[in-house]
C-alpha positions in Angstrom: -129.4 80.9 -1.8 -128.3 82.9 -4.8 -129.8 84.0 -8.1 -127.6 84.5 -11.2 -128.3 87.7 -13.2 -126.1 88.8 -16.1 -123.4 86.5 -15.0 -123.4 87.8 -11.4 -124.6 85.9 -8.4 -127.2 87.9 -6.5 -128.1 86.8 -2.9 -131.7 85.7 -2.4 -133.6 84.6 0.7 -137.2 83.7 1.6 -139.3 86.7 2.7 -141.1 86.9 6.1 -143.3 90.0 6.1 -144.6 91.2 9.5 -147.6 93.3 10.3 -146.6 95.1 13.6 -143.1 93.9 14.6 -139.6 95.1 13.9 -136.6 92.8 14.3 -133.5 94.8 15.1 -130.0 93.5 14.3 -128.4 91.4 17.1 -131.7 91.0 18.9 -133.7 87.7 19.5 -137.5 87.8 19.3 -140.4 85.4 19.0 -142.6 85.7 15.9 -146.1 84.2 15.4 -146.5 82.9 11.9 -150.0 82.2 10.7 -150.2 83.0 6.9 -149.6 80.1 4.5 -147.1 82.0 2.4 -145.1 83.1 5.5 -145.1 79.6 6.9 -143.8 78.4 3.5 -141.0 80.9 3.7 -140.0 79.6 7.2 -140.0 76.0 5.9 -137.9 77.0 2.9 -135.4 78.7 5.2 -135.1 75.5 7.2 -134.2 73.5 4.1 -131.4 76.0 3.3 -129.3 78.4 5.4 -132.0 79.0 8.0 -131.9 82.7 7.1 -134.9 84.8 6.1 -135.4 88.5 5.3 -137.8 90.0 7.8 -139.5 93.3 6.8 -142.4 95.4 8.0 -145.5 95.8 5.9 -146.6 99.4 5.2 -150.2 98.2 5.4 -150.8 95.8 8.3 -154.1 94.8 6.8 -152.6 93.4 3.6 -152.7 89.6 3.8 -150.5 89.1 0.7 -148.4 92.2 0.5 -146.7 93.2 -2.8 -143.3 94.8 -2.9 -144.9 98.3 -2.9 -146.6 97.4 0.3 -143.3 96.5 2.1 -140.8 98.8 3.6 -137.5 99.0 1.7 -135.3 98.3 4.7 -135.5 95.0 6.6 -133.4 92.7 8.6 -131.6 89.5 7.7 -132.5 87.0 10.5 -131.6 83.5 11.4 -134.4 81.1 12.3 -133.2 79.3 15.4 -136.4 77.4 16.3 -139.7 76.5 14.8 -142.7 75.1 16.7 -145.7 74.3 14.4 -149.1 74.6 16.1 -152.7 74.9 15.0 -151.9 75.4 11.3 -149.2 78.0 12.1 -145.9 78.2 13.9 -144.1 80.0 16.7 -140.7 81.0 15.4 -137.6 82.3 17.2 -135.5 84.6 15.0 -132.2 86.5 15.7 -131.5 89.7 13.8 -128.1 89.7 12.0 -127.8 92.8 10.0 -129.9 95.3 8.0 -130.6 94.9 4.3 -132.2 96.8 1.4 -134.8 94.9 -0.6 -134.1 95.1 -4.3 -136.8 92.9 -5.7 -139.5 90.4 -4.7 -140.3 87.3 -6.7 -142.7 84.5 -6.2 -141.0 81.1 -5.9 -143.3 78.0 -5.5 -145.6 79.0 -2.6 -143.5 81.7 -0.9 -141.9 85.0 -1.7 -138.2 85.3 -2.3 -136.2 88.6 -2.3 -132.9 89.8 -3.7 -131.2 92.2 -1.3 -128.2 94.4 -0.6 -126.6 94.3 2.8 -126.3 97.6 4.6 -123.2 98.5 6.7 -123.8 98.0 10.4 -123.7 100.9 12.7 -121.0 100.7 15.4 -119.5 102.7 18.2 -116.0 102.0 19.6 -116.0 103.2 23.2 -112.3 104.1 23.3 -110.1 107.2 23.6 -111.0 108.2 20.0 -114.7 108.2 20.4 -116.5 111.5 19.8 -117.3 113.0 23.3 -120.8 113.9 22.2 -121.5 110.3 21.2 -120.1 109.0 24.5 -122.1 111.5 26.5 -125.3 110.5 24.6 -124.6 106.8 25.2 -124.0 107.3 29.0 -127.0 109.5 29.4 -129.3 107.1 27.5 -128.2 104.2 29.8 -128.7 106.3 32.9 -132.2 107.3 31.8 -133.1 103.7 31.0 -131.9 102.6 34.5 -133.9 105.5 36.2 -137.0 104.4 34.3 -136.6 100.8 35.4 -136.2 101.9 39.0 -139.3 104.2 38.8 -141.4 101.4 37.4 -140.2 98.9 39.9 -138.2 100.3 42.8 -137.4 96.9 44.3 -136.1 95.2 41.1 -135.3 98.1 38.8 -131.6 97.4 38.7 -132.2 93.8 38.0 -134.6 94.6 35.2 -132.1 97.0 33.6 -129.4 94.4 33.9 -131.6 91.7 32.3 -132.6 93.8 29.3 -129.7 96.2 28.7 -126.8 95.5 31.0 -125.9 92.1 29.5 -125.4 93.7 26.0 -121.9 95.1 25.5 -122.2 96.7 22.1 -123.7 100.3 22.3 -125.7 100.1 19.1 -127.3 96.8 20.2 -128.2 98.4 23.5 -129.9 101.2 21.6 -131.8 98.8 19.4 -132.9 96.9 22.5 -134.2 100.1 24.1 -136.1 100.9 20.8 -137.7 97.4 20.8 -139.1 97.7 24.4 -139.9 101.5 24.6 -143.6 101.8 25.4 -144.1 105.2 23.8 -142.8 104.2 20.3 -145.1 103.2 17.5 -144.2 100.5 15.0 -143.6 103.1 12.3 -141.2 105.0 14.7 -139.3 101.8 15.3 -139.0 101.3 11.5 -137.6 104.8 11.3 -134.9 103.9 13.8 -134.0 100.7 11.9 -133.5 102.9 8.8 -131.1 105.4 10.5 -127.6 105.2 9.1 -125.8 107.4 11.6 -124.7 106.2 15.1 -125.0 109.7 16.5 -128.5 110.2 15.0 -129.7 106.9 16.5 -128.3 107.8 19.9 -129.9 111.2 19.7 -133.3 109.8 18.8 -133.1 107.1 21.5 -132.1 109.8 24.0 -135.2 111.9 23.1 -137.4 108.9 23.5 -136.0 108.1 26.9 -136.2 111.7 28.1 -139.9 111.7 27.2 -140.5 108.3 28.9 -138.6 109.4 32.0 -140.8 112.6 32.3 -144.0 110.5 31.8 -142.8 108.0 34.5 -142.0 110.8 37.0 -145.5 112.3 36.5 -147.1 108.9 37.0 -145.1 108.5 40.2 -146.4 111.9 41.4 -150.0 111.0 40.5 -149.8 107.6 42.2 -148.1 109.1 45.3 -150.9 111.7 45.6 -153.6 109.1 45.1 -152.0 106.9 47.7 -151.7 109.8 50.1 -155.4 110.7 49.6 -156.5 107.2 50.2 -154.4 106.9 53.4 -155.8 110.2 54.7 -159.4 109.1 54.0 -158.7 105.8 55.8 -157.1 107.6 58.7 -160.0 110.0 59.0 -162.5 107.1 58.9 -160.6 105.3 61.7 -160.4 108.4 63.8 -164.1 109.1 63.4 -165.0 105.6 64.6 -162.6 105.9 67.5 -164.1 109.3 68.4 -167.6 107.9 68.3 -166.6 104.9 70.4 -165.1 107.2 73.0 -168.2 109.4 73.1 -170.4 106.3 73.5 -168.2 105.0 76.3 -168.4 108.4 78.1 -172.1 108.9 77.3 -171.3 112.1 75.5 -172.3 111.4 72.0 -172.8 114.9 70.6 -175.9 115.5 68.5 -177.7 112.3 69.4 -180.3 114.1 71.5 -180.9 116.6 68.7 -181.3 113.9 66.2 -183.9 112.1 68.4 -185.9 115.3 68.7 -185.7 115.8 64.9 -187.0 112.2 64.4 -189.9 112.9 66.7 -190.8 116.1 64.8 -190.7 114.2 61.5 -192.9 111.4 62.9 -195.5 113.9 64.0 -195.5 115.5 60.6 -197.4 112.4 59.2 -195.3 112.4 56.0 -196.5 110.8 52.8 -195.0 107.4 52.2 -192.6 108.4 49.3 -191.4 111.4 51.5 -191.0 109.2 54.5 -188.7 106.8 52.6 -186.5 109.6 51.6 -186.4 111.0 55.1 -185.5 107.6 56.6 -182.6 107.3 54.1 -181.4 110.8 55.0 -181.7 110.1 58.8 -179.5 107.1 58.4 -176.9 109.1 56.6 -177.1 111.9 59.2 -176.6 109.4 62.1 -173.4 108.1 60.5 -171.9 111.6 60.1 -169.9 113.5 62.7 -171.5 116.8 63.8 -168.2 118.4 62.6 -168.6 117.1 59.1 -169.1 119.6 56.3 -172.4 117.9 55.1 -173.8 117.4 58.6 -175.5 120.9 58.8 -176.7 120.6 55.2 -178.4 117.3 55.9 -179.8 118.5 59.2 -181.2 121.7 57.6 -182.9 119.7 54.9 -184.6 117.4 57.4 -185.7 120.4 59.6 -187.2 122.0 56.5 -189.1 118.8 55.7 -190.4 118.7 59.3 -191.6 122.3 59.2 -193.6 122.0 55.9 -197.4 121.8 56.4 -197.9 118.4 55.0 -201.4 117.8 56.4 -202.7 121.4 56.7 -205.5 121.9 54.2 -207.5 125.1 53.5 -210.7 125.4 51.6 -210.3 127.4 48.3 -212.6 130.4 47.8 -212.9 130.7 44.0 -215.8 133.3 44.0 -214.7 135.8 41.4 -216.3 138.9 42.8 -214.7 138.3 46.2 -211.3 137.7 44.6 -211.7 140.9 42.6 -212.4 142.9 45.8 -209.4 141.4 47.6 -207.1 142.3 44.6 -208.4 145.9 44.3 -208.2 146.4 48.1 -204.6 145.4 48.4 -203.2 146.8 45.0 -203.9 149.8 42.9 -203.7 149.5 39.1 -202.1 146.4 37.6 -205.4 145.8 35.8 -204.0 143.3 33.2 -202.4 141.2 35.9 -205.5 141.1 38.0 -207.6 140.2 34.9 -205.2 137.3 34.2 -205.5 136.0 37.8 -209.3 136.1 37.6 -209.2 134.2 34.3 -207.2 131.5 36.0 -209.7 131.3 38.8 -212.6 131.1 36.3 -210.9 128.1 34.5 -210.7 126.3 37.9 -214.4 127.0 38.5 -215.4 125.6 35.2 -213.1 122.5 35.4 -212.1 121.7 39.1 -210.0 118.7 38.0 -207.6 120.7 35.8 -204.1 121.4 37.2 -203.5 124.9 38.4 -201.7 127.2 36.0 -198.3 128.7 36.8 -198.5 132.5 36.2 -195.4 134.5 35.5 -195.5 138.2 36.5 -193.1 140.5 34.6 -192.4 144.1 35.6 -189.9 146.5 37.2 -189.0 146.2 40.9 -191.4 147.5 43.5 -194.6 147.3 41.6 -196.1 144.5 43.7 -195.4 141.3 41.8 -194.4 139.4 44.9 -197.2 140.5 47.2 -199.8 140.1 44.4 -198.7 136.5 44.0 
């Protein structure tokens, strides 16, 4: 399709703007088309040369992007297959070469663009190739192969051959890597499409692969450590069960007699129901642990403390103020303000026996009797 301007024929093609996808030259990719104007562009291409200009939107939220909302560099693609479905279409396109968009015009119900082709990048791997370019190319392919093997040790070479190895042309190989690299954003892929130097493209791809390779190696270390930790835990679990089974068979289960004595002490303590529930839970936990486990002594010490507490020992409170004053004066000299505050607290309890006891805080230098007075 051409447009005549000032006596000259200017090439024009339907425009297919994409929100989050870059089509690189020589590569084939599926494109989901849902917008009415985009679908009209695809249908218009089918009536003509089957070619469209594919370009990335600057704003992925724009439903009907203007020329200012489109990147200047896009790709001339050939539409090889169209499957209409649910009001849209699934389209297979193949990138041919890069173009610069000159103008965007509305034609019927779709957008048409005039464009200028951009020279394709190329690398001839022969005796005249720049050694640096050849080294970057080889290193990039080696890194890509290593990444594939790291991600899938069993089929890494097969994956590499499927995605990269079947492509002969070096620039096409780099475009393929750019299209599948996980750590590249859409804008970064657009930047690679706009690069006009083969060496610059190789350098950028090499940097991306180095970063991806480093991330992959770290992931392998993390996964290996996690797998080793799980295996050690499983091994320890099995060994503990085997040890317990052997002890049971020999009648030498260590700690069982002590736990039985502790259970009896706790039973005799006549614990309140909420406390008894917590104690039963802790006893089950203790019985499952080996006496050599780090938490065994902690759990046992906790239960021993519970058993020793005077849960049912009750004393009658003597709130007679004069008697309390005599006891305070007999055991401690001075500290009049503190003694007065203690007597005030006792007086409140006398007047209102149902009130909760106050918590008194004694402040003073070491050795004046705060602890013994309390």
